[in-house]
N, C-alpha and C positions, 0 to 999 in steps of 0.2 A: 511249754516244753521243759523237762527237768534238765539239770546240768549234765547228768549222765547221758541222756539222749542227745544233748547238744554235742558232747564229746564224740559220740559214735558217729553223728552226722558229719562232724568236722573231719574225723578220721577217714570216712568214706570219700569225702570230697578231696582230701589230700591224696588218697590212693588213686582216685580217678585222674587227678592232674599228673601224678607221677607216671601212670600208665600211658597217658597221652604223650607225655614227653618221651618215654621210651619208644613208643611206636613211631613218633616223628623222627627220632634219632636213627631208627633202623631203616626208615624208608629212603629210597633214592630219589633224586630229582624227577626221574621218569615216573616213579610210582606216584608221586604227588600230583602229576598231571593226569594220571589215568584212573578211570573208574575201577573199583576193586571187585568187580564181578566178571563173569565170563562173557565172551562175545560170540557165543554160538548163534545168537539171533541173526548175525550177518548172513548165515547160511540158510535161513528160513526162506521158504518159497510159498507163495499164495496158491493154494489148490482150488481150482474152479471146477465144481461138479454140477451136473445138471440138477434142476429142481425136480424131485421125484413126486409124482402124483399117484396116490394109491388107486388101485382099480376100483371103478364104480363111482369115482368123484370127478367132477368137472374141473377143468383147468381154471385157476383164478385169473382175474385180470391183472396185468402188470403195468406199471408206470415207470418212466425214466426220470421223473422229477427229482428223485433223490440219488441218482447215480453219482458216484464220486468220479470227477474227471481225472484222466490220466495225468501224472506229474510230468512237467516239461523236463527236457534233458538238462537244462541249466540247474534245476533243483537238485540234481544228483552230484553237483560239484561240492567240494568241501570235505572236511575230515569226518570220518565215521569210525565207530568201534574204538579200538585202542588208541587211535590218533586224536580222539576228541579230548580237548583240555577241559577238565572238570573243575579247575580252580575258579574261585570267584573272580569276576571281572575286576581289573585294576582300576582304582579310582584316584583321581587327582585330589590332593589335600590342600585346602586354603588355610593353612595354619598361620601364615603371616597376616597380621591385622590389616584389613582393608583389601587384601588380595582377592582376585576373582579368576575363575576359569574362563578362558576365551572360547566361547562356543563356536563350532563350525570350522575351527582351525584344522589344517591338514595334519598337523603334528600336535602332540600334547603341549599346551601353552597356558601359562598363567601370567596375569597382569599384576605387577606389584606397584602399588600407588605410594606416592610420597605422603608421609604421615604429618608433615608440616611444610610450610612454605620455605623453610630454611634447608630442608633435606634435598640433596642432589641424588635422587633415586637412581639415576643412570650410573653415576660413578659408584654408588654403593653396590649396585647389582654386579658390576664388573669386578670390584674388589672382593666381594663375597664369593663370587664364582671361582676366582683364581685361588683363593684361600681354601675353598671347599675342596678343590682338586688336590691341593697340597696336603690336606688332612688325610686323604686316602693314598698319598704317595703317587699321584698321577701327574704327569707332565703336560705342558701345553705344547702341542705339536705345531699348530698354526693359528695365529691370532691376527684378526683384521678388524680393528676398531671401527673403521669407516664402513665396512660391510656389516658390522655387528655379528661376526661369526668367530667361534672358537672351536677348533678341533682338538680333542683330548688325546693323550696317550692311552695306554692300556690300563683299564681297571682289571685287577686280578684278585680282588677281594670277594670271596664267595658271599659273605654276609651282606656286603654292599649291593651285590647284583641279584642274588637269588633270594635274599631275605631269611636265610637260615644261618644261625650263628655257629653250628657245630662244624668241626673239622671233618672233611670227607676226602680221604686220600684217593678214593676211586673216582671222584668227580671233580673236574677242574673247569673253570670258565673264565673267560676274559673278553672284554669288549672295549671298543672305542666309540665316542659320542661326538655329535656336532651340536653345540649350543648356539642358538641364535637370539640376539638381544636387539629389540627394536624400541626406540624411545618414542613416546607420544608427548610432545611438548604441551599440547592443549590440555590433556587430562593429567599431566604431571605423573606419568607412569612409564613403566618399561615392561614390554612383553618378552617373556623368556620361553623359548621353545627348545625341545630336545628330540634328537633323532639318532638311532643306532647307525654307526658307520660300518663297523666290522664286528663280527661275532665269531668266537671260537670256543668250543667246549670239547672236553675229553671225558669219556665214561668207560671205565674198565679197559683202558688202553686204546679205545676206538675214538678217533677224532672226527669232528663234523663242524661245518661252518654254516649250514643252512639254517634259516630262521623264517618262520611264517610271518605274515603281516601282523597277525594278532599278537604273536610272541614278541615281535619287535616293538609294538606299541606298549605291551606290558612292561618291558624293560625300560623303555623311555619314560613311562609314567613313574616307575619306581625311582629312576635317577632324578627326575624333577621333584618328586616328593622329598627325596633325601636332601636336595638342594634347598627346598623350602624350609625344612627343619633346621638346616644350618643357618639360613637367612634369618629365621626367627630367633635363633640363639644369639646371633650377632647383635640384633636389635636390642634384645633384652640385656645383653652384656653392656651395651652402650648406655642404656638407661640406668643400669645399676651403678655404672661408673659416675654418671651425672649425679645420681642420688647420694653418692658418697662424698661429693665435694660440695663446697658452698655455692649458693646461687644468689645473684643480685636481686635486690628488691628496691624499686624506686617509686617515688610519688608520681602519680599520673591520673589518667582518666580511663574508665572502662568504655565499652562500646556504646554505652548510653550517655557518655559525657558526664558521668558522675565521678566525684573524687574517689580515687582508689589507689591501692598499692599494685604495682605491676612487677611481677616476678619474671626474670629472664630464664624461664624453664617451661617445659611442657605441662599441660594440665595434670597428667598422671603424677608427675614428680611433685608438683606444688600441692596437690591433694594429699599425697602421702606425708609431706613435710608439715603442712599446717595442722593436720590431724594429730601429729605427734607433739607439735610445739604448743598448741593452745592450752592443754591441761596444765602445762608447767606455769603458765602466766595467769592462773586464776579462772580460766574458762572451763566449765563443765559441759562436755558435749552431751546434748540431750537427744538429738536425732540428726541423721545425715541422709542425703540422697545424691549419690555420686553422679548418676545419669543426668540429674538436673543441676548439679554443681553447688548445692547449698549445704551448710552446716549450722544447725540450730544449737545455740549455747546459752548458758547462764553464767554471768560474770560476777565474781566476788573478789574484792581486792585481797591479794595474798598477804598483805601486811607490810609494815615498814621494815621489819627484819629481812624479809625476802628481797625487797628491792635493794637494800644495802648489800646483801650477799651477792646478787647478780650484778651490782654496780650500774643500775639503771634507774631512771626517773619513773615514779608511779604513773600508770595510765590516767589521763584526765578523762576517765570514763565512769559514768554512774553505774552502780551495781544493778543488775537486772538481766532481762532476756534480750538476745541479739541474734542476728543471722549473718554469717559470712557467705557471700555469693561469689563463686569462682566462675570465670568465663575465659574461653579461648580467644586469643588475639592473633593478629598477623605477626609473622616472624617467629612463630613458635613460642610466644610469650603468653602469660596468664594473668588476668586481672583478678584482684580480690577487693570486693566492695562490702562495706559493713553497714547493716541496716538495724534499726532499733526494733522494739517489740511491735510497733505499729507499721512495720515494713517501710519506714522512711529512712533515707540515707543519713548516716551520722554526719555531723558538721565537719567541714574540711579542716578546721582547726584541731579537732580531736584526732582525725586521721593522720594529720601531719605530726602531731605530738607522739602518737603511738608508733609512727614509722621509725623513729630514732631507735627504739628498742627492738622492734621486729626486724629491721634490716640487719642489725648485728646478729640476731638469732639465725636468720636465714643464711647469712654469710659463713656461719661456722660449718666446717667440713664434717664435724663429728655430730651434728645435730640429730641426724636420723639414727645414729648408733647409740646415743646416750639417753635419748628421751624414753 
């Protein structure tokens, strides 16, 4: 494709996006729920006419094998025509690492699992929920920690409830919710459910408070999704804060009882930091596999001038190929084991000597920012 054709295509795409945005801005909440064609079909009637047989021909044989049975009266219940909501079904989002949708629950429910043995997932869920409400300026009307319930004040933010960011003076909506939190000590998780308690909306001056079961579920799903997004943001902010400060590095053993360095931080944080630190100390990273926790490197002594500059003793490590193996440990800690080119663990004396320099590097709060 030529550059000119590419520009034309890009212009058409931009025009299409703008057109969709204009149409979305002009449509009302009711328009978004309703099909954009006529509903004359609701008035259609089935005409039953006798089967005409031309004169001189014999009547064919008929069978009832393929007769369509009459619809039961119960099948006529439900919305029809303009009352049918044509929007895609609301889906719960498992954006929080390790979270799962609780199938079969009477209300939209997500299970949030502890990401480490040191995380109090129940306390986190309560704290995140109350701060989530505060973010939208919503009060806590009734809180019962023993029963695991929280009744919110009024949500009056259209973008938060309806999903559309534009201001609509002709349409106003507000709702109250009931959040239910149930801890599962065995699975180290907490189940969070949401239900609409009250609903009020106003369209062109006309107020209504009715809400179908499907609509109530849609709003509950949206509220729980918004909470999940906030929950995920808080976890990421916490991890970023930990990454910005120093972390302890001690001598110890990995899960296989091999001499190792043990970092007082999660696998993710240690992985990020060691990948930034190693090149500074003469290690050239050749290959990595985060899912398996290993980093293949080649070591070359950076020289006497470097060690004097950083104020550290040179590593008592022969030049050559090595592998750093990271492993998750209990208590949210991470082990780092060093293997030689033959996949044999490096001597404890070398691990101990290298620890003096590496522990200082890990303890620096600016390590991730300056490497």
